[in-house]
C-alpha positions as CSV (number, residue, x, y, z in Angstrom):
1,M,117.1,-11.6,43.0
2,Y,113.4,-10.7,42.6
3,P,110.7,-13.4,42.6
4,M,109.1,-14.1,39.2
5,P,105.6,-12.8,38.9
6,V,102.9,-15.5,39.1
7,R,100.6,-15.9,36.1
8,Y,97.1,-17.1,36.7
9,K,94.7,-18.6,34.2
10,S,91.3,-17.1,33.9
11,E,89.8,-20.1,35.8
12,E,92.2,-19.6,38.6
13,K,91.5,-15.9,38.8
14,V,87.7,-16.6,39.0
15,G,88.4,-19.3,41.7
16,H,90.4,-16.9,43.8
17,L,87.8,-14.1,43.5
18,L,85.1,-16.4,44.6
19,K,87.1,-17.8,47.4
20,W,87.9,-14.3,48.6
21,A,84.2,-13.4,48.4
22,A,83.1,-16.5,50.2
23,G,85.2,-15.4,53.2
24,W,82.9,-12.5,53.7
25,G,80.1,-14.6,55.2
26,D,77.3,-13.4,57.4
27,E,79.0,-14.3,60.7
28,F,82.5,-13.0,60.3
29,P,84.7,-10.5,58.5
30,G,86.8,-11.8,55.6
31,E,90.2,-11.0,54.4
32,S,91.0,-7.7,52.7
33,L,91.6,-7.6,49.0
34,W,95.0,-6.2,49.7
35,S,96.0,-9.0,52.1
36,Y,94.6,-11.7,49.8
37,S,96.4,-10.2,46.8
38,L,99.7,-10.2,48.6
39,R,99.3,-13.8,49.8
40,L,98.9,-14.8,46.1
41,G,102.3,-13.3,45.4
42,G,101.0,-10.2,43.5
43,S,100.9,-6.6,44.2
44,H,98.3,-5.2,46.6
45,A,96.1,-4.3,43.7
46,L,96.0,-7.8,42.0
47,L,92.4,-8.8,42.9
48,N,91.2,-5.3,42.5
49,G,92.4,-5.4,38.9
50,W,90.7,-8.7,38.3
51,L,87.4,-7.3,39.7
52,K,87.6,-4.5,37.1
53,N,88.2,-6.9,34.2
54,P,85.0,-7.1,32.1
55,K,86.2,-10.2,30.2
56,L,86.8,-12.1,33.5
57,L,83.5,-10.9,35.0
58,S,81.5,-11.9,32.0
59,A,82.5,-15.6,32.7
60,L,80.7,-15.4,36.1
61,T,77.0,-16.1,36.7
62,Q,74.8,-13.4,38.0
63,E,74.8,-15.1,41.4
64,E,78.6,-15.0,41.5
65,R,78.7,-11.4,40.5
66,N,76.2,-10.6,43.3
67,M,78.4,-12.5,45.7
68,L,81.5,-10.4,44.7
69,S,79.5,-7.2,44.9
70,E,78.3,-8.0,48.4
71,A,81.8,-9.0,49.5
72,R,83.2,-5.7,48.2
73,R,80.5,-3.8,50.1
74,R,81.2,-5.7,53.3
75,A,84.9,-5.2,52.9
76,S,84.5,-1.5,52.3
77,N,82.2,-1.2,55.4
78,A,84.7,-3.1,57.5
79,R,87.6,-0.9,56.4
80,R,85.6,2.3,57.1
81,G,84.6,0.9,60.5
82,A,88.2,0.1,61.4
83,L,89.4,3.6,60.3
84,A,86.7,5.3,62.3
85,S,87.5,3.3,65.5
86,A,91.2,4.1,65.0
87,G,90.4,7.8,64.8
88,G,91.3,8.2,61.1
């Protein structure tokens, strides 16, 4: 039997996006979008889809959008660094 997909309200989606972004602080690397999405019980692309949802993003303040943008930049840089050090 397959698990039922989890449905999140808009407020919950925003909360998870901001929690993920807050994990990418100045002093330590955060969790990948892929990993966080799987922990929520969704597919690996769950948060990525939320980040591309204009209706959801319009509910954020400019500061929150900036925080998400910076977290995505840091996550991308961390992934590139990990791939480079692994030789891929």
